[in-house]
C-alpha positions in Angstrom: 8.2 -35.4 -2.9 7.2 -31.7 -2.9 4.3 -32.3 -5.3 3.0 -35.1 -3.1 3.1 -33.0 0.0 1.4 -30.1 -1.8 -1.5 -32.5 -2.8 -1.9 -33.8 0.8 -1.7 -30.2 2.0 -4.6 -29.1 -0.2 -6.7 -32.1 1.1 -5.9 -31.1 4.7 -7.0 -27.5 4.1 -10.3 -28.7 2.6 -11.0 -30.7 5.8 -10.3 -27.6 7.9 -13.7 -26.3 6.7 -12.3 -22.8 6.4 -11.4 -22.6 10.0 -8.3 -20.4 10.4 -7.3 -21.8 13.8 -7.2 -25.3 12.4 -5.2 -24.3 9.4 -2.7 -22.2 11.4 -2.2 -24.9 14.0 -1.7 -27.7 11.5 0.6 -25.5 9.3 2.7 -24.8 12.4 2.9 -28.5 13.1 3.9 -29.5 9.6 6.3 -26.7 8.9 9.7 -28.2 8.1 8.2 -31.7 8.2 9.1 -33.6 4.9 7.9 -37.1 6.0 4.9 -38.0 3.8 3.8 -40.5 6.5 3.3 -37.7 9.1 1.2 -35.7 6.6 -0.9 -38.6 5.7 -1.4 -39.5 9.4 -3.0 -36.1 10.0 -5.1 -36.3 6.7 -6.4 -39.7 7.6 -7.1 -39.1 11.2 -10.5 -40.4 12.4 -11.0 -37.2 14.4 -12.2 -35.5 11.2 -15.1 -37.8 10.9 -17.6 -37.0 13.7 -21.3 -37.9 13.7 -23.5 -36.0 11.3 -25.5 -34.5 14.2 -22.5 -32.4 15.3 -21.4 -29.2 13.7 -19.2 -29.9 10.7 -16.4 -27.7 11.8 -16.0 -29.5 15.2 -13.9 -32.2 13.6 -11.5 -29.6 12.3 -11.4 -27.9 15.7 -10.7 -31.2 17.4 -7.8 -32.0 15.1 -6.3 -28.5 15.6 -6.7 -28.9 19.4 -4.8 -32.1 19.3 -1.8 -30.3 17.7 -1.9 -27.1 19.8 1.2 -26.3 21.9 0.8 -27.7 25.4 0.5 -24.3 27.1 -2.4 -23.2 24.7 -4.1 -26.6 25.1 -4.3 -26.1 28.9 -5.7 -22.6 28.5 -8.2 -23.7 25.9 -9.4 -26.6 27.9 -9.9 -24.4 31.0 -12.5 -22.4 29.0 -14.8 -25.5 29.0 -15.9 -24.7 32.6 -17.9 -21.7 31.3 -21.4 -22.2 29.9 -22.1 -22.1 26.2 -22.4 -18.5 24.9 -20.5 -17.1 27.8 -18.8 -13.7 27.0 -15.2 -13.8 28.2 -13.4 -10.8 29.7 -9.9 -11.1 28.4 -8.0 -9.9 31.5 -10.2 -11.7 33.9 -9.6 -14.9 32.0 -5.9 -14.3 32.0 -5.9 -13.9 35.8 -7.8 -17.2 36.1 -5.2 -18.9 33.9 -2.4 -17.5 36.0 -4.1 -18.6 39.3 -4.4 -22.1 37.9 -0.7 -22.2 37.1 -1.1 -22.3 33.3 0.8 -19.0 32.8 4.3 -18.8 34.3 6.4 -15.6 33.9 9.5 -16.2 31.9 12.4 -14.1 30.8 11.2 -11.1 32.9 7.8 -11.0 31.0 5.0 -10.6 33.5 2.4 -13.4 33.6 -0.4 -10.9 32.7 1.5 -9.9 29.5 2.2 -13.5 28.6 -1.3 -14.6 29.3 -2.7 -11.9 27.1 -0.5 -13.2 24.3 -1.9 -16.7 24.8 -5.4 -15.3 24.6 -4.6 -13.4 21.3 -3.1 -16.6 19.9 -6.3 -18.4 20.5 -8.8 -15.8 19.2 -6.9 -13.8 16.5 -7.0 -16.6 13.9 -4.4 -15.1 11.6 -4.5 -16.9 8.3 -2.0 -16.7 5.4 -3.1 -18.4 2.1 -0.7 -16.3 0.0 0.6 -17.7 -3.3 -1.8 -20.7 -3.4 -4.0 -21.7 -6.4 -7.3 -21.3 -4.6 -10.2 -20.1 -6.8 -12.7 -19.4 -4.0 -13.0 -19.5 -0.2 -15.5 -21.3 2.0 -18.5 -19.3 3.0 -17.9 -20.0 6.7 -14.7 -17.9 6.8 -16.9 -14.8 6.6 -18.5 -15.7 10.0 -15.2 -15.4 11.8 -15.7 -12.0 13.4 -12.4 -12.3 15.3 -10.4 -12.7 12.2 -7.8 -9.9 12.1 -5.7 -10.8 9.1 -6.3 -12.9 6.1 -3.5 -12.7 3.6 -4.2 -13.6 -0.1 -1.1 -12.1 -1.7 -0.3 -13.7 -5.1 -3.6 -15.6 -5.3 -3.9 -15.0 -9.1 -6.6 -17.6 -9.6 -8.9 -16.2 -6.9 -12.1 -15.0 -8.6 -14.6 -14.5 -5.8 -14.9 -14.2 -2.0 -17.7 -15.4 0.1 -20.1 -13.0 1.8 -18.8 -11.1 4.8 -15.2 -11.4 3.9 -12.1 -9.3 4.2 -8.8 -9.6 2.2 -5.1 -8.8 2.1 -3.4 -8.9 -1.2 -3.8 -7.3 -4.6 -2.5 -9.9 -7.1 -5.8 -11.5 -8.1 -8.8 -11.0 -10.4 -11.3 -10.0 -7.8 -14.0 -7.8 -9.4 -15.8 -6.5 -6.3 -16.2 -7.0 -2.6 -19.1 -9.1 -1.1 -21.9 -7.8 1.0 -21.6 -7.7 4.8 -17.9 -6.8 5.3 -18.9 -4.3 7.9 -19.2 -7.2 10.3 -15.5 -7.6 10.4 -15.0 -5.1 13.1 -11.7 -6.7 14.4 -10.0 -6.7 11.0 -6.6 -5.0 11.1 -5.1 -5.8 7.7 -7.0 -5.1 4.5 -4.8 -4.1 1.6 -7.3 -4.0 -1.2 -11.0 -3.0 -1.3 -12.9 -3.2 -4.6 -16.1 -1.1 -4.8 -19.2 -2.8 -6.3 -20.9 -1.4 -9.3 -24.3 -2.0 -7.8 -25.8 0.0 -4.9 -24.6 0.0 -2.2 -21.1 0.1 -3.6 -19.5 -1.0 -0.2 -17.5 2.1 0.8 -19.7 2.5 3.9 -18.6 -1.0 5.0 -15.3 0.6 6.1 -17.3 2.5 8.8 -16.9 -0.4 11.3 -13.3 -1.2 10.5 -11.7 1.2 13.0 -8.7 -1.1 13.7 -7.4 -1.1 10.1 -3.6 -0.5 9.9 -1.0 -0.6 7.2 -1.9 0.5 3.7 -5.4 0.3 2.2 -6.1 0.4 -1.6 -9.6 1.4 -2.6 -10.3 0.9 -6.3 -13.2 1.5 -8.8 -14.1 4.8 -7.2 -16.4 5.6 -10.1 -18.9 3.1 -8.6 -19.7 5.5 -5.7 -23.1 6.8 -6.5 -23.7 9.2 -3.6 -21.8 11.6 -1.4 -23.7 10.3 1.6 -22.3 6.8 1.2 -18.8 8.1 1.0 -19.3 10.2 4.1 -20.6 7.1 6.0 -17.2 5.5 5.7 -15.8 7.8 8.3 -12.3 7.2 7.1 -10.8 9.9 9.4 -11.6 7.6 12.4 -9.2 4.9 11.1 -6.5 6.3 13.3 -3.9 3.5 12.7 -4.1 3.6 8.9 -0.7 4.7 7.5 -1.2 4.4 3.8 -4.1 5.1 1.4 -4.5 4.5 -2.3 -7.5 5.9 -4.2 -8.1 4.8 -7.8 -10.5 5.1 -10.6 -10.6 2.8 -13.6 -8.2 4.1 -16.2 -10.3 3.6 -19.3 -11.7 5.9 -22.0 -15.0 4.0 -21.7 -15.3 5.0 -18.0 -16.6 8.6 -17.5 -16.9 10.5 -14.3 -20.3 10.8 -12.7 -19.8 14.4 -11.7 -19.5 13.5 -8.0 -15.7 12.7 -7.9 -14.7 16.0 -6.3 -17.4 15.9 -3.6 -16.9 12.2 -2.9 -13.2 12.4 -2.3 -13.6 15.6 -0.3 -15.9 14.0 2.3 -13.8 10.8 2.4 -11.2 12.7 4.4 -8.6 10.2 5.7 -7.0 10.3 9.2 -4.7 13.2 9.8 -2.0 10.7 10.9 -1.7 9.3 7.3 1.8 9.0 6.0 1.5 7.7 2.4 -1.1 8.9 -0.1 -1.5 7.8 -3.8 -4.2 8.9 -6.2 -4.7 7.2 -9.5 -6.8 8.3 -12.5 -8.8 11.0 -10.6 -11.3 12.5 -13.0 -11.8 15.9 -11.4 -10.0 19.2 -12.0 -9.2 19.9 -8.4 -7.6 17.7 -5.8 -9.2 17.5 -2.3 -8.5 20.4 0.0 -7.7 18.0 2.9 -4.4 17.1 1.1 -2.8 20.2 2.7 -4.1 19.2 6.2 -2.3 15.9 6.4 0.8 17.2 8.2 2.2 13.7 8.8 2.4 12.9 5.0 5.8 11.6 3.9 4.8 10.5 0.3 2.4 11.9 -2.3 2.0 10.1 -5.6 -0.4 11.4 -8.3 -0.8 9.2 -11.4 -2.8 10.0 -14.6 -5.0 12.6 -13.0 -5.5 13.9 -16.5 -8.0 16.7 -15.8 -6.3 18.1 -12.7 -5.5 21.8 -13.2 -4.4 22.8 -9.7 -2.9 21.4 -6.6 -3.8 22.7 -3.2 -1.1 24.2 -1.0 1.4 21.7 0.3 3.3 24.2 2.4 2.0 22.7 5.6 3.6 19.3 5.0 7.0 19.5 6.7 7.6 15.8 6.7 7.1 15.2 3.0 10.0 13.1 1.6 8.6 12.0 -1.8 6.6 13.9 -4.4 5.6 12.3 -7.7 3.4 13.7 -10.4 2.9 11.6 -13.5 0.3 12.2 -16.2 -1.2 15.5 -15.0 -1.7 16.6 -18.6 -3.7 19.8 -17.8 -1.6 21.1 -14.9 -0.2 24.5 -15.8 0.9 26.0 -12.5 1.8 24.8 -9.1 0.4 27.4 -6.7 2.9 29.9 -5.3 2.0 29.0 -1.8 2.9 25.4 -2.5 6.4 26.0 -1.4 6.3 29.3 0.6 8.9 30.8 -1.8 11.4 28.2 -0.7 11.6 29.4 2.9 11.4 26.3 5.1 9.5 24.4 2.3 9.8 20.6 2.3 12.7 20.4 4.6 12.7 16.6 4.4 12.1 16.2 0.6 14.4 13.6 -0.9 12.7 12.5 -4.2 10.9 14.6 -6.8 9.6 13.3 -10.1 7.6 15.0 -12.8 6.6 13.0 -15.9 4.2 13.9 -18.7 2.9 17.1 -17.3 2.7 18.6 -20.8 1.1 22.0 -20.0 3.2 22.8 -16.9 5.1 26.1 -17.5 7.0 26.4 -14.3 8.4 24.2 -11.6 8.1 24.7 -7.9 11.0 25.8 -5.8 12.7 22.8 -4.2 14.9 22.5 -1.1 18.6 21.9 -1.1 18.0 18.6 0.7 16.7 17.0 -2.5 18.8 13.9 -3.4 16.9 12.4 -6.4 14.9 14.1 -9.1 13.5 13.0 -12.5 12.1 15.1 -15.3 10.5 13.3 -18.2 8.0 13.9 -21.0 7.2 11.2 -23.4 5.3 13.6 -25.5 8.2 16.1 -25.8 6.2 19.1 -24.8 7.3 19.9 -21.3 10.9 20.4 -20.4 11.8 23.0 -23.0 9.1 25.3 -21.6 10.0 25.1 -18.0 13.8 24.8 -18.1 14.4 28.6 -17.9 12.3 29.1 -14.8 13.8 26.0 -13.3 17.4 27.0 -13.5 17.3 29.1 -10.4 16.2 26.4 -8.0 18.4 23.8 -9.8 21.4 25.7 -8.6 20.2 25.4 -5.0 20.0 21.6 -5.0 23.3 21.2 -3.3 22.5 17.7 -1.8 21.2 16.2 -5.1 23.1 13.0 -6.0 21.1 11.7 -8.9 19.4 13.5 -11.8 17.6 11.9 -14.7 16.5 13.8 -17.9 14.7 11.7 -20.5 12.6 12.2 -23.6 13.2 16.0 -24.0 13.3 16.4 -27.8 13.6 20.2 -27.7 16.3 20.5 -25.1 19.4 21.9 -26.8 21.8 22.7 -24.0 22.6 22.2 -20.4 25.4 24.7 -20.5 23.8 28.1 -21.3 21.5 28.1 -18.4 24.2 27.1 -15.9 21.9 24.4 -14.7 24.6 21.9 -13.5 26.8 24.5 -11.8 25.3 24.1 -8.3 25.2 20.3 -8.2 28.1 19.9 -5.9 26.9 16.5 -4.6 25.8 15.1 -8.0 27.2 11.5 -8.5 24.9 10.0 -11.1 23.6 11.9 -14.2 21.4 10.2 -16.8 20.5 11.9 -20.1 18.5 9.8 -22.5 16.4 10.3 -25.7 17.1 14.0 -26.0 17.8 14.2 -29.8 18.0 18.0 -29.8 20.7 18.2 -27.1 23.8 19.8 -28.6 25.8 21.1 -25.7 26.8 19.7 -22.3 29.4 21.1 -19.9 32.7 19.3 -20.1 31.9 17.8 -23.6 32.1 21.2 -25.3 35.5 22.2 -24.0 36.7 18.9 -22.7 37.3 20.6 -19.3 36.3 18.1 -16.6 36.0 20.9 -14.0 32.8 22.1 -15.8 31.0 19.0 -14.8 30.0 18.5 -11.1 33.2 17.6 -9.2 31.6 14.7 -7.4 30.2 13.0 -10.5 31.0 9.3 -10.7 28.7 8.1 -13.4 27.5 9.8 -16.6 25.2 7.9 -18.9 24.1 9.4 -22.2 22.0 7.6 -24.8 20.0 8.4 -27.9 21.3 12.0 -28.0 22.5 11.9 -31.7 23.4 15.6 -32.0 25.5 15.8 -28.9 29.2 16.1 -29.9 32.4 17.2 -28.3 34.7 19.8 -29.9 37.3 17.2 -30.4 35.1 15.1 -32.6 
């Protein structure tokens, strides 16, 4: 039964001619309907088949109109009194609907507010095609300038988009964005933007998308050929954007074009940004605007292999999560990063450093920290930094989980007194540390030498760690 309904559904979508209003309306009508007869009745409706001299989407519009809720059908019909091409004023039209008795205040909601919602329902054309097997989309979808959200999550077989199209969703094989996306000035949700290899690369298309919100991921940054094109994107004017991901192709065959640092510097995101991730950045210095985003709550840096320094983060009082993975040439974190611990990162809860092989000292971290992870798959990091780290380790009185992995040279967690100050530690994980020989509590079998709140201790692949009773 489900397979038959799916087949019929695909045929109905085809007949909708890429018109989101038609798809949304019919989807709402058929939601929860398991009767094959009802589905076939819509599919075989004669309304789809209008004379050839009429626009080929009129049939789809007519079918969707037939299944509109009664209150929207009245409002939509009222618009027929206006001449073709007439530009509506939203609130003027709502007042007309109210005067005609089409909008009645209910539940304490004013008629103006309710009427505005009717208007938005008719023009926003939200469309969700997530987790379908579509390979391409009709060209006509790109002409829907009022389209605010098109969701394509999990469309793993989608290979291309039509011209002037926007997207939401990252689980597909899309290679680049089409031309003309700048026309989608009402777009509010765009989770992935793939830059083109040819000129223009498309980054400037973001200039008109001032209403974007949520998180935007921009990939293939190596395709930006000029600083001017990046500046034209005017990202700082996308005031409602909360998250931004910037990524370069992680391949030995892809080399930087020498513009990476300048390109990212002029891209400057809105100061209201909360979440920032940078992947495979090929420059030695991170952008200076990083220290100006005072609303940031999360910073994630992945495989920025050439990065040698990080700008001051002392002005980020709301930072809750700091992750640095694969910064292979990072040696020092600037002293002004943490203001010597005074008032630094008062909200920080998570801190992770992995594969930062040349780092010789760790930053001072606040006592509010609850989760930290120190890892080095190449076995070059932790043994260098452990001595300088012991001081601030003892100040982490709120830490409840600590993970230490892949530290082949680490011999003891006792001599430095590292665990002494972890009065809130509940979960300790030590894995793949073959050189570890001493651990508080295992040496003298005195439980009081371990953190008193510890509930779970997991030790694996530490072959030289033995207790005195062994």
